[in-house]
C-alpha positions, 0 to 999 in steps of 0.5 A: 500500500505504500508503494502504491501511495507513493506511485499515485502521489506528485513527487516533490520537485527537485527531488534528483538534486535535493538526493545528491545534496543528501548523498554529498552530505552523507559522504562528508559525515563518513569521511569524518566518521560521524554518524547522522541522525534524519530528524523529521520535525513538524505537521503535514498538510493535507490538500482540499483541492488540486489547486490548493486554497484550503488543506487540513492541518494539525497543531505541530509547530516542530518544537521536539524536532527543532530542539532534539536537532540541536542537541543531537549535534552537540552530542556529534551527530550530523542531522539531516533536518527534514522539516515542515516549511514555516515549522520552528527551526534549530537556533531560530526557534530561541527568536520565535517569541520575539519581534526581532526588530524589538532585539535590535537598536541603533548605535547613534542618532545619524542617519548611517548609525550600524544596528545592534544588538540592544545589551541585555540580549547581547548574551544570549544571542552570542550563545545562539550564535556560536552554536550555529556557527560552529555547525556551520564550519563542521558542516553537520545540519542539512536543511530538507524542507516540505509542506504537504502529507505527499511531499513529506512522504516521497522526502522520507523515503528518499532520505531513508534510501540514502542513509542505506549506506551508513549501516547501524550509524544511521539513526531515523528520529520520526518526530513529525506529526503525520497525518492519519487520513488523506484524499486521493489525487483522483477524488480531489477537486481541481479548484477551490471549492464553493462555499456557494455548493453549500455545507462541505462533505469530505470522504477521507482516505487513511494513509498507508503505514509507511514505518514497515517499509521504512524498517524492512526496505529503505534502512534496514540496519538504521535505529529507527525511533518512533513517536506514539502521542496519546491522551489516554495514559492506560494505553500508552505503553501497551500501543508503543509495544504494539507497534514494536511487535508489527513493525520490528524497529527499535524504540518508541517515544510514548507521550502525552498530549497534556504532559509531553514536555514534562514526561515521556516513555522510552519503551523497547521491547524489553524496557521502559525508561521514564524521562521527566523534568522537574519544575526546577529544571523547566524553571531555569530553561532546561528541556526534556529533548536533552535528557532523550537525546542523551538517552538515545546516543547512549542507546545508538552506541551500544546498538553499533557495537559488534556484540550489540551491547 
């Protein structure tokens, strides 16, 4: 079903060019013996018309994927950041709550006065810029952008197959919030749906699960991490174990909608590790993604070792 879906949907523009960019990036990382993680981030849109005016969306803004990317980089990984356009991005996310111009001021009164960062923001911006410039020097971050559900799934397949040559040194951290439903192209109106035609009735089809071909065909040796978001705590772990049994990947990060920034569970077939944040940690600016990535890096190192321990 996954192959049929991909065959029936349009490929993103410049797909071959993007593939070449990713393969070049991966080759650079192999030369310096750096592990690579594919981080997927943000929500996926589901168009309602071929010439899209309206679409279905979800609440994800990509905060977990963007934050985790920074911590993977600090752990020495290279990152292919497959993200929704206009979602939160590594480093830039720290400025998302500001009006950018409010961070700046003119250094003098004349017409050609230079612009500088206000003193109260200099320390924070200096730290962010220092980390970003180090990543730029290392050439350890590659940005790949998507908008719609079909774009995401085509790019996920392409990025995954590009990682095959890394074997166990590749990790996939599938944090994107992927739509469960879509409208097949042959059932989608070409032009904008007119409100004059009355109430809108939609018939949505299930999106095929891509985790199975990803694990078995696209990148079979990689360390694959998926996410399970629920609102009912009583089924959280059982649903995660069901996913591990069905798809045969390595780990599920299980979280509840209301508490996902304070606590998660790392679920494997033989263990369940609780990761949580104290009130003091959160109030001092620490993020749960730092603890998640630290644990994953340790598990991935064991996965890569000759005996798997």
